[in-house]
C-alpha atoms as an extended CHARMM CRD file, in Angstrom:
* protein
*
       246  EXT
         1         1  MET       CA             34.7100000000       -2.1800000000       44.5340000000  PROA      1               0.0000000000
         2         2  LYS       CA             31.6640000000       -4.6220000000       44.4070000000  PROA      2               0.0000000000
         3         3  ALA       CA             30.4940000000       -7.4420000000       46.7860000000  PROA      3               0.0000000000
         4         4  GLY       CA             27.9800000000       -9.8520000000       46.6030000000  PROA      4               0.0000000000
         5         5  LEU       CA             26.9230000000      -12.0540000000       43.6530000000  PROA      5               0.0000000000
         6         6  PHE       CA             28.6630000000      -11.2450000000       40.3290000000  PROA      6               0.0000000000
         7         7  LEU       CA             29.8900000000      -12.7010000000       37.1030000000  PROA      7               0.0000000000
         8         8  VAL       CA             33.5620000000      -14.0360000000       37.1230000000  PROA      8               0.0000000000
         9         9  PRO       CA             35.7030000000      -11.6740000000       34.8020000000  PROA      9               0.0000000000
        10        10  VAL       CA             36.7470000000      -14.1760000000       32.3450000000  PROA      10              0.0000000000
        11        11  GLY       CA             36.3210000000      -14.8080000000       28.6270000000  PROA      11              0.0000000000
        12        12  ILE       CA             34.2570000000      -12.8000000000       26.1060000000  PROA      12              0.0000000000
        13        13  LEU       CA             30.6790000000      -14.0730000000       26.9410000000  PROA      13              0.0000000000
        14        14  ASN       CA             30.5250000000      -14.7760000000       30.6650000000  PROA      14              0.0000000000
        15        15  GLN       CA             30.1350000000      -11.0310000000       31.5280000000  PROA      15              0.0000000000
        16        16  THR       CA             28.1170000000      -10.0740000000       28.4020000000  PROA      16              0.0000000000
        17        17  HSD       CA             26.0410000000      -13.0100000000       27.4970000000  PROA      17              0.0000000000
        18        18  GLU       CA             22.5520000000      -11.8090000000       26.3360000000  PROA      18              0.0000000000
        19        19  SER       CA             21.5650000000      -13.3780000000       23.2120000000  PROA      19              0.0000000000
        20        20  THR       CA             21.3440000000      -10.0390000000       21.0110000000  PROA      20              0.0000000000
        21        21  THR       CA             25.3640000000       -9.6380000000       21.7320000000  PROA      21              0.0000000000
        22        22  PHE       CA             26.6210000000      -12.8680000000       19.9930000000  PROA      22              0.0000000000
        23        23  CYS       CA             26.3120000000      -15.0380000000       16.9650000000  PROA      23              0.0000000000
        24        24  GLY       CA             24.3390000000      -18.1250000000       16.6250000000  PROA      24              0.0000000000
        25        25  VAL       CA             21.6120000000      -19.7680000000       18.5180000000  PROA      25              0.0000000000
        26        26  GLU       CA             23.7500000000      -21.5050000000       21.0500000000  PROA      26              0.0000000000
        27        27  ARG       CA             26.6660000000      -20.1580000000       23.1490000000  PROA      27              0.0000000000
        28        28  ASN       CA             30.0850000000      -21.5350000000       21.9360000000  PROA      28              0.0000000000
        29        29  ASN       CA             31.0250000000      -24.7300000000       23.5150000000  PROA      29              0.0000000000
        30        30  VAL       CA             34.2890000000      -23.5260000000       24.3970000000  PROA      30              0.0000000000
        31        31  GLU       CA             32.9400000000      -20.9830000000       26.6840000000  PROA      31              0.0000000000
        32        32  LYS       CA             30.3870000000      -23.2870000000       27.6840000000  PROA      32              0.0000000000
        33        33  ASN       CA             32.4740000000      -26.3810000000       28.5790000000  PROA      33              0.0000000000
        34        34  ILE       CA             35.7700000000      -24.8580000000       29.3850000000  PROA      34              0.0000000000
        35        35  ILE       CA             35.1180000000      -21.5080000000       31.1010000000  PROA      35              0.0000000000
        36        36  PRO       CA             32.3460000000      -22.2440000000       32.0130000000  PROA      36              0.0000000000
        37        37  THR       CA             29.7610000000      -19.6000000000       30.8700000000  PROA      37              0.0000000000
        38        38  THR       CA             27.5460000000      -18.3890000000       32.5480000000  PROA      38              0.0000000000
        39        39  TRP       CA             29.6420000000      -18.6460000000       35.5280000000  PROA      39              0.0000000000
        40        40  TRP       CA             28.9760000000      -16.5130000000       38.7040000000  PROA      40              0.0000000000
        41        41  GLU       CA             30.2230000000      -16.6910000000       42.1490000000  PROA      41              0.0000000000
        42        42  GLY       CA             29.9120000000      -14.7510000000       45.5140000000  PROA      42              0.0000000000
        43        43  GLY       CA             32.7040000000      -12.7550000000       46.8060000000  PROA      43              0.0000000000
        44        44  LEU       CA             34.6210000000       -9.4490000000       46.6230000000  PROA      44              0.0000000000
        45        45  ALA       CA             36.1730000000       -7.6720000000       43.5360000000  PROA      45              0.0000000000
        46        46  LEU       CA             38.0680000000       -4.6240000000       42.7690000000  PROA      46              0.0000000000
        47        47  SER       CA             38.4650000000       -2.7810000000       39.4460000000  PROA      47              0.0000000000
        48        48  GLY       CA             40.0290000000        0.1240000000       37.9500000000  PROA      48              0.0000000000
        49        49  GLU       CA             42.2910000000        1.5850000000       35.2210000000  PROA      49              0.0000000000
        50        50  ILE       CA             46.3090000000        0.8770000000       35.1040000000  PROA      50              0.0000000000
        51        51  LEU       CA             46.7950000000        3.1630000000       32.2630000000  PROA      51              0.0000000000
        52        52  PRO       CA             44.7000000000        4.6930000000       29.5890000000  PROA      52              0.0000000000
        53        53  GLY       CA             43.0240000000        1.7820000000       27.7200000000  PROA      53              0.0000000000
        54        54  TRP       CA             44.2080000000       -0.7750000000       30.3190000000  PROA      54              0.0000000000
        55        55  SER       CA             41.8180000000       -1.7090000000       32.8580000000  PROA      55              0.0000000000
        56        56  TYR       CA             41.9610000000       -4.5340000000       35.7450000000  PROA      56              0.0000000000
        57        57  GLU       CA             39.7250000000       -6.6360000000       37.6460000000  PROA      57              0.0000000000
        58        58  GLY       CA             40.7440000000       -8.9260000000       40.7950000000  PROA      58              0.0000000000
        59        59  ALA       CA             38.3990000000      -11.0440000000       42.5030000000  PROA      59              0.0000000000
        60        60  PHE       CA             38.1150000000      -13.3630000000       45.6390000000  PROA      60              0.0000000000
        61        61  THR       CA             34.9220000000      -15.4560000000       45.2740000000  PROA      61              0.0000000000
        62        62  SER       CA             33.6720000000      -18.8310000000       46.0350000000  PROA      62              0.0000000000
        63        63  GLY       CA             34.9570000000      -21.4500000000       43.8590000000  PROA      63              0.0000000000
        64        64  LEU       CA             33.8060000000      -24.6360000000       41.6250000000  PROA      64              0.0000000000
        65        65  ASN       CA             32.7790000000      -27.8180000000       43.6570000000  PROA      65              0.0000000000
        66        66  ILE       CA             33.2740000000      -31.0050000000       41.5830000000  PROA      66              0.0000000000
        67        67  ASP       CA             31.7310000000      -34.1280000000       42.9410000000  PROA      67              0.0000000000
        68        68  PHE       CA             34.4340000000      -36.5320000000       42.5750000000  PROA      68              0.0000000000
        69        69  ALA       CA             32.4160000000      -39.0430000000       44.4810000000  PROA      69              0.0000000000
        70        70  GLU       CA             29.8020000000      -39.3140000000       41.7460000000  PROA      70              0.0000000000
        71        71  GLY       CA             32.5490000000      -39.5430000000       39.0800000000  PROA      71              0.0000000000
        72        72  ASP       CA             32.2550000000      -35.8870000000       37.8490000000  PROA      72              0.0000000000
        73        73  TYR       CA             35.3090000000      -34.4090000000       36.3980000000  PROA      73              0.0000000000
        74        74  LYS       CA             34.2560000000      -31.8020000000       33.7930000000  PROA      74              0.0000000000
        75        75  ILE       CA             34.8640000000      -28.2480000000       34.8630000000  PROA      75              0.0000000000
        76        76  ARG       CA             31.0290000000      -27.5050000000       34.1570000000  PROA      76              0.0000000000
        77        77  ASP       CA             29.8660000000      -29.9190000000       36.6750000000  PROA      77              0.0000000000
        78        78  GLY       CA             31.6440000000      -27.8300000000       39.3460000000  PROA      78              0.0000000000
        79        79  ARG       CA             29.3520000000      -24.6240000000       39.3050000000  PROA      79              0.0000000000
        80        80  GLN       CA             27.5870000000      -24.1880000000       42.4000000000  PROA      80              0.0000000000
        81        81  LYS       CA             25.6060000000      -21.1280000000       41.3730000000  PROA      81              0.0000000000
        82        82  VAL       CA             26.2380000000      -19.5710000000       44.7740000000  PROA      82              0.0000000000
        83        83  ALA       CA             23.0700000000      -20.7180000000       46.9300000000  PROA      83              0.0000000000
        84        84  LYS       CA             24.3140000000      -22.7620000000       49.8320000000  PROA      84              0.0000000000
        85        85  ALA       CA             27.8420000000      -23.0080000000       48.1030000000  PROA      85              0.0000000000
        86        86  ASP       CA             30.6290000000      -24.6500000000       49.7440000000  PROA      86              0.0000000000
        87        87  ALA       CA             33.3480000000      -21.9460000000       49.8250000000  PROA      87              0.0000000000
        88        88  SER       CA             35.9970000000      -23.8070000000       51.8680000000  PROA      88              0.0000000000
        89        89  LYS       CA             38.4260000000      -23.6030000000       48.8580000000  PROA      89              0.0000000000
        90        90  PRO       CA             37.9590000000      -19.9980000000       47.4520000000  PROA      90              0.0000000000
        91        91  ALA       CA             39.1630000000      -18.8570000000       44.1240000000  PROA      91              0.0000000000
        92        92  TYR       CA             41.4110000000      -15.9660000000       43.1550000000  PROA      92              0.0000000000
        93        93  THR       CA             40.8760000000      -14.3330000000       39.8100000000  PROA      93              0.0000000000
        94        94  VAL       CA             42.8290000000      -11.6220000000       37.9280000000  PROA      94              0.0000000000
        95        95  ASN       CA             41.7540000000      -10.1520000000       34.6980000000  PROA      95              0.0000000000
        96        96  THR       CA             43.2160000000       -7.4040000000       32.4950000000  PROA      96              0.0000000000
        97        97  LYS       CA             41.9320000000       -5.8920000000       29.2450000000  PROA      97              0.0000000000
        98        98  TYR       CA             43.3310000000       -3.3670000000       26.6760000000  PROA      98              0.0000000000
        99        99  THR       CA             40.7840000000       -1.3270000000       24.9130000000  PROA      99              0.0000000000
       100       100  GLY       CA             42.9380000000        1.6630000000       23.7800000000  PROA      100             0.0000000000
       101       101  ILE       CA             42.3910000000        1.1980000000       20.1490000000  PROA      101             0.0000000000
       102       102  ALA       CA             38.9240000000        1.9940000000       18.6770000000  PROA      102             0.0000000000
       103       103  GLY       CA             37.1420000000       -1.4250000000       17.9110000000  PROA      103             0.0000000000
       104       104  LEU       CA             39.9210000000       -3.6930000000       19.4140000000  PROA      104             0.0000000000
       105       105  GLU       CA             39.7190000000       -5.6340000000       22.9450000000  PROA      105             0.0000000000
       106       106  LEU       CA             42.3500000000       -7.7690000000       24.1850000000  PROA      106             0.0000000000
       107       107  GLY       CA             41.8110000000       -9.7210000000       27.4080000000  PROA      107             0.0000000000
       108       108  ALA       CA             43.5270000000      -12.1520000000       29.5010000000  PROA      108             0.0000000000
       109       109  THR       CA             42.4100000000      -13.7850000000       32.6990000000  PROA      109             0.0000000000
       110       110  ILE       CA             44.3410000000      -16.1720000000       35.5120000000  PROA      110             0.0000000000
       111       111  GLN       CA             42.5470000000      -18.1000000000       38.1800000000  PROA      111             0.0000000000
       112       112  TYR       CA             43.8430000000      -20.2600000000       40.9120000000  PROA      112             0.0000000000
       113       113  GLN       CA             41.6290000000      -22.3350000000       43.0230000000  PROA      113             0.0000000000
       114       114  ALA       CA             43.0390000000      -24.5960000000       45.9810000000  PROA      114             0.0000000000
       115       115  GLY       CA             40.6500000000      -27.4680000000       45.7410000000  PROA      115             0.0000000000
       116       116  LEU       CA             38.1490000000      -28.1480000000       42.8800000000  PROA      116             0.0000000000
       117       117  GLY       CA             36.5120000000      -30.7030000000       45.2830000000  PROA      117             0.0000000000
       118       118  GLN       CA             36.0980000000      -28.0940000000       48.3360000000  PROA      118             0.0000000000
       119       119  GLY       CA             38.1220000000      -30.2530000000       50.6330000000  PROA      119             0.0000000000
       120       120  ASN       CA             35.3740000000      -33.2670000000       50.2690000000  PROA      120             0.0000000000
       121       121  TYR       CA             38.2060000000      -35.3940000000       48.6630000000  PROA      121             0.0000000000
       122       122  ASP       CA             41.1520000000      -37.4170000000       49.9090000000  PROA      122             0.0000000000
       123       123  GLU       CA             43.5570000000      -34.8170000000       48.1820000000  PROA      123             0.0000000000
       124       124  ASP       CA             43.1660000000      -31.1560000000       47.5050000000  PROA      124             0.0000000000
       125       125  VAL       CA             42.8600000000      -31.0310000000       43.6190000000  PROA      125             0.0000000000
       126       126  ASP       CA             44.0540000000      -27.4080000000       42.9720000000  PROA      126             0.0000000000
       127       127  ALA       CA             43.6300000000      -25.8550000000       39.4900000000  PROA      127             0.0000000000
       128       128  MET       CA             45.0080000000      -22.8890000000       37.2960000000  PROA      128             0.0000000000
       129       129  LEU       CA             42.7690000000      -21.3590000000       34.7210000000  PROA      129             0.0000000000
       130       130  TYR       CA             44.3980000000      -19.5100000000       31.9370000000  PROA      130             0.0000000000
       131       131  SER       CA             42.4580000000      -17.7980000000       29.2180000000  PROA      131             0.0000000000
       132       132  ALA       CA             43.2320000000      -15.0780000000       26.6780000000  PROA      132             0.0000000000
       133       133  HSD       CA             40.8410000000      -13.4710000000       23.9110000000  PROA      133             0.0000000000
       134       134  VAL       CA             40.6600000000      -10.9260000000       21.2400000000  PROA      134             0.0000000000
       135       135  VAL       CA             37.5710000000       -8.9450000000       20.0310000000  PROA      135             0.0000000000
       136       136  TYR       CA             37.7240000000       -6.7170000000       16.7600000000  PROA      136             0.0000000000
       137       137  ARG       CA             35.3940000000       -4.8100000000       14.8970000000  PROA      137             0.0000000000
       138       138  ASN       CA             36.1110000000       -2.5140000000       11.9200000000  PROA      138             0.0000000000
       139       139  GLY       CA             32.8220000000       -1.2140000000        9.8700000000  PROA      139             0.0000000000
       140       140  PRO       CA             30.9650000000       -4.5040000000        9.0180000000  PROA      140             0.0000000000
       141       141  PHE       CA             33.9100000000       -7.0190000000        9.6980000000  PROA      141             0.0000000000
       142       142  GLY       CA             33.9560000000       -8.6260000000       13.1300000000  PROA      142             0.0000000000
       143       143  LEU       CA             36.2750000000      -11.1940000000       14.6520000000  PROA      143             0.0000000000
       144       144  ARG       CA             36.2410000000      -13.1290000000       17.9390000000  PROA      144             0.0000000000
       145       145  ALA       CA             38.9320000000      -15.5960000000       18.9950000000  PROA      145             0.0000000000
       146       146  LEU       CA             39.6030000000      -17.1230000000       22.4290000000  PROA      146             0.0000000000
       147       147  ALA       CA             41.7210000000      -19.9000000000       24.0970000000  PROA      147             0.0000000000
       148       148  ALA       CA             41.3460000000      -21.2860000000       27.6110000000  PROA      148             0.0000000000
       149       149  ALA       CA             43.0000000000      -24.0220000000       29.4690000000  PROA      149             0.0000000000
       150       150  TRP       CA             43.0100000000      -25.6170000000       32.8900000000  PROA      150             0.0000000000
       151       151  ASP       CA             45.8950000000      -27.1900000000       34.4640000000  PROA      151             0.0000000000
       152       152  ILE       CA             44.6980000000      -29.5040000000       37.4130000000  PROA      152             0.0000000000
       153       153  ASP       CA             46.2870000000      -31.3040000000       39.8600000000  PROA      153             0.0000000000
       154       154  ASP       CA             47.1920000000      -34.9210000000       38.7090000000  PROA      154             0.0000000000
       155       155  ALA       CA             44.8750000000      -36.5080000000       41.5640000000  PROA      155             0.0000000000
       156       156  ILE       CA             41.9850000000      -35.8230000000       39.4220000000  PROA      156             0.0000000000
       157       157  ASN       CA             43.0910000000      -38.5270000000       37.0850000000  PROA      157             0.0000000000
       158       158  GLU       CA             41.9550000000      -41.0550000000       39.7840000000  PROA      158             0.0000000000
       159       159  VAL       CA             38.5150000000      -40.0320000000       39.0540000000  PROA      159             0.0000000000
       160       160  LYS       CA             38.7640000000      -39.8680000000       35.3650000000  PROA      160             0.0000000000
       161       161  ALA       CA             42.2180000000      -40.2370000000       33.4180000000  PROA      161             0.0000000000
       162       162  GLY       CA             43.1230000000      -37.2400000000       31.4470000000  PROA      162             0.0000000000
       163       163  ALA       CA             41.1820000000      -34.7800000000       33.2540000000  PROA      163             0.0000000000
       164       164  ASN       CA             44.0870000000      -33.0110000000       34.4800000000  PROA      164             0.0000000000
       165       165  GLU       CA             44.1300000000      -30.7400000000       31.5040000000  PROA      165             0.0000000000
       166       166  GLN       CA             40.9470000000      -29.3470000000       30.0920000000  PROA      166             0.0000000000
       167       167  ASN       CA             41.0340000000      -26.7100000000       27.2190000000  PROA      167             0.0000000000
       168       168  GLY       CA             39.8350000000      -25.4180000000       23.9100000000  PROA      168             0.0000000000
       169       169  TRP       CA             39.7920000000      -22.4330000000       21.5980000000  PROA      169             0.0000000000
       170       170  TYR       CA             37.5990000000      -21.0340000000       18.9730000000  PROA      170             0.0000000000
       171       171  ILE       CA             37.8970000000      -18.3720000000       16.0490000000  PROA      171             0.0000000000
       172       172  GLU       CA             34.6740000000      -16.5190000000       14.6780000000  PROA      172             0.0000000000
       173       173  PRO       CA             34.7140000000      -13.9630000000       12.1630000000  PROA      173             0.0000000000
       174       174  SER       CA             31.4300000000      -12.3410000000       11.0060000000  PROA      174             0.0000000000
       175       175  TRP       CA             30.0210000000       -9.8190000000        8.3830000000  PROA      175             0.0000000000
       176       176  LEU       CA             27.2410000000       -7.2430000000        8.7030000000  PROA      176             0.0000000000
       177       177  VAL       CA             25.5670000000       -7.6140000000        5.2780000000  PROA      177             0.0000000000
       178       178  MET       CA             23.2630000000       -4.8890000000        6.1410000000  PROA      178             0.0000000000
       179       179  ARG       CA             22.8930000000       -2.7810000000        9.5220000000  PROA      179             0.0000000000
       180       180  ASP       CA             20.4630000000       -5.3770000000       10.7640000000  PROA      180             0.0000000000
       181       181  LEU       CA             21.5470000000       -8.6050000000        9.0530000000  PROA      181             0.0000000000
       182       182  GLY       CA             24.7470000000      -10.3670000000        9.8660000000  PROA      182             0.0000000000
       183       183  VAL       CA             26.5560000000      -13.8550000000        8.8260000000  PROA      183             0.0000000000
       184       184  PHE       CA             29.1260000000      -15.7730000000       10.5920000000  PROA      184             0.0000000000
       185       185  ALA       CA             31.4620000000      -18.8960000000       10.7110000000  PROA      185             0.0000000000
       186       186  ARG       CA             32.9480000000      -20.3250000000       13.7160000000  PROA      186             0.0000000000
       187       187  TYR       CA             35.5780000000      -23.3140000000       14.1500000000  PROA      187             0.0000000000
       188       188  SER       CA             36.0080000000      -24.5310000000       17.7150000000  PROA      188             0.0000000000
       189       189  GLU       CA             37.8230000000      -27.2650000000       19.5020000000  PROA      189             0.0000000000
       190       190  TRP       CA             37.5350000000      -28.5170000000       23.2190000000  PROA      190             0.0000000000
       191       191  ASP       CA             38.7260000000      -31.2460000000       25.1510000000  PROA      191             0.0000000000
       192       192  ASN       CA             37.7570000000      -32.0630000000       28.8520000000  PROA      192             0.0000000000
       193       193  LEU       CA             40.3490000000      -35.0670000000       28.9080000000  PROA      193             0.0000000000
       194       194  ALA       CA             43.0970000000      -33.3790000000       27.0530000000  PROA      194             0.0000000000
       195       195  GLY       CA             45.6000000000      -35.0290000000       29.5520000000  PROA      195             0.0000000000
       196       196  SER       CA             44.9870000000      -38.5510000000       27.9860000000  PROA      196             0.0000000000
       197       197  ASP       CA             47.1470000000      -40.2630000000       25.3260000000  PROA      197             0.0000000000
       198       198  GLY       CA             44.0590000000      -40.9030000000       23.1200000000  PROA      198             0.0000000000
       199       199  GLU       CA             41.9190000000      -38.8670000000       20.7280000000  PROA      199             0.0000000000
       200       200  THR       CA             39.5180000000      -37.0350000000       22.9580000000  PROA      200             0.0000000000
       201       201  ASP       CA             38.9710000000      -33.7690000000       21.6000000000  PROA      201             0.0000000000
       202       202  ILE       CA             35.5650000000      -32.4160000000       19.7500000000  PROA      202             0.0000000000
       203       203  SER       CA             35.7600000000      -29.9900000000       16.8690000000  PROA      203             0.0000000000
       204       204  GLU       CA             32.7710000000      -28.1740000000       15.5260000000  PROA      204             0.0000000000
       205       205  TRP       CA             31.8740000000      -26.1670000000       12.4790000000  PROA      205             0.0000000000
       206       206  ASP       CA             28.9810000000      -23.3830000000       12.7530000000  PROA      206             0.0000000000
       207       207  VAL       CA             27.8780000000      -21.1880000000       10.1730000000  PROA      207             0.0000000000
       208       208  GLY       CA             24.6160000000      -18.9440000000       10.4620000000  PROA      208             0.0000000000
       209       209  VAL       CA             22.7000000000      -15.6820000000       10.2910000000  PROA      209             0.0000000000
       210       210  ASN       CA             21.5870000000      -13.2530000000       12.7730000000  PROA      210             0.0000000000
       211       211  TYR       CA             18.5440000000      -10.6910000000       11.8820000000  PROA      211             0.0000000000
       212       212  TRP       CA             17.8880000000       -7.8930000000       14.3970000000  PROA      212             0.0000000000
       213       213  LEU       CA             14.2990000000       -7.1060000000       14.1010000000  PROA      213             0.0000000000
       214       214  VAL       CA             15.0300000000       -4.0190000000       16.5220000000  PROA      214             0.0000000000
       215       215  GLU       CA             18.0190000000       -3.4970000000       18.7710000000  PROA      215             0.0000000000
       216       216  ASN       CA             16.7650000000       -5.8670000000       21.4570000000  PROA      216             0.0000000000
       217       217  VAL       CA             15.1290000000       -8.5270000000       19.4110000000  PROA      217             0.0000000000
       218       218  VAL       CA             17.1830000000      -11.0500000000       17.3420000000  PROA      218             0.0000000000
       219       219  PHE       CA             16.1880000000      -13.9410000000       15.0260000000  PROA      219             0.0000000000
       220       220  LYS       CA             18.9880000000      -16.5430000000       14.4890000000  PROA      220             0.0000000000
       221       221  ALA       CA             19.5440000000      -19.6550000000       12.4240000000  PROA      221             0.0000000000
       222       222  ASP       CA             22.6390000000      -21.6670000000       11.9080000000  PROA      222             0.0000000000
       223       223  TYR       CA             23.9110000000      -25.0380000000       10.9160000000  PROA      223             0.0000000000
       224       224  GLN       CA             26.5670000000      -27.1480000000       12.8970000000  PROA      224             0.0000000000
       225       225  TRP       CA             28.3610000000      -30.1750000000       12.5680000000  PROA      225             0.0000000000
       226       226  GLN       CA             30.9570000000      -31.9110000000       14.7200000000  PROA      226             0.0000000000
       227       227  ASP       CA             33.9740000000      -34.3740000000       14.5690000000  PROA      227             0.0000000000
       228       228  ALA       CA             34.0460000000      -36.3660000000       17.7820000000  PROA      228             0.0000000000
       229       229  PRO       CA             36.1810000000      -39.2250000000       19.1200000000  PROA      229             0.0000000000
       230       230  PRO       CA             35.2770000000      -42.7950000000       17.9570000000  PROA      230             0.0000000000
       231       231  GLY       CA             32.2510000000      -44.0770000000       19.9250000000  PROA      231             0.0000000000
       232       232  GLN       CA             31.0140000000      -40.5990000000       20.8530000000  PROA      232             0.0000000000
       233       233  LYS       CA             27.7320000000      -38.9620000000       19.4670000000  PROA      233             0.0000000000
       234       234  GLU       CA             28.4280000000      -36.4550000000       16.7230000000  PROA      234             0.0000000000
       235       235  LEU       CA             25.7090000000      -33.6010000000       16.7920000000  PROA      235             0.0000000000
       236       236  GLU       CA             24.7980000000      -32.2440000000       13.3680000000  PROA      236             0.0000000000
       237       237  GLY       CA             21.8790000000      -30.1640000000       12.3580000000  PROA      237             0.0000000000
       238       238  PHE       CA             19.8870000000      -26.8130000000       12.3560000000  PROA      238             0.0000000000
       239       239  ASN       CA             19.5190000000      -24.3900000000       15.0980000000  PROA      239             0.0000000000
       240       240  LEU       CA             16.5740000000      -21.7120000000       15.0380000000  PROA      240             0.0000000000
       241       241  GLY       CA             16.0850000000      -19.1760000000       17.8590000000  PROA      241             0.0000000000
       242       242  VAL       CA             14.7910000000      -15.8970000000       18.8760000000  PROA      242             0.0000000000
       243       243  GLY       CA             16.6340000000      -13.5930000000       21.4300000000  PROA      243             0.0000000000
       244       244  PHE       CA             15.1270000000      -10.9780000000       23.4170000000  PROA      244             0.0000000000
       245       245  THR       CA             16.7960000000       -8.5590000000       25.9120000000  PROA      245             0.0000000000
       246       246  TYR       CA             15.1520000000       -5.9640000000       28.3760000000  PROA      246             0.0000000000
């Protein structure tokens, strides 16, 4: 059991997001814009093992608080970061993982929140998050894949049409060329207006390398290009970065 401030048990990166543990300079946009990593709350959590290889974590925490009055509608806009957080409408999270096979992790999360506006809106905009992922490592080969989706009360469409569905997914194979040098490719799609009839999703390709100088220091380089809806800026270019954990 733990109480206080902690990371919400969802996705791949949220609980293990140090720069030496993932490919690419930037965290992937699905876990950034849909989950939204890095996401922490205050509350109480229980965890344990159901069967050998099967674990669970359940949490009762403060929730997101999206300022609908300002026209905000994206999930990431609602992070309160706990300090002076409004917890009128708490969140309930259940996560389970299977790690019974060497090199394999399967995970799934469901979260329910009764009001994304913490009761500061004419209607309680309740929301349900579904997330599932796989992480696999076999020798030099690695694979990560994740899908996440929010099912939100239709009342949010009064703020932004189509915001009642927000979802995304990505797949990322990687290869260790040498013990300290790895290459990867990632394809991702995400959409914060998936409930609309128009074309609102964004897709992105990333390819790059990681070089670990030592275990806790990594140099990174990658190239990204996007395909965005008409009229929206597409980001394309190189990223360079260095990560250090301690």
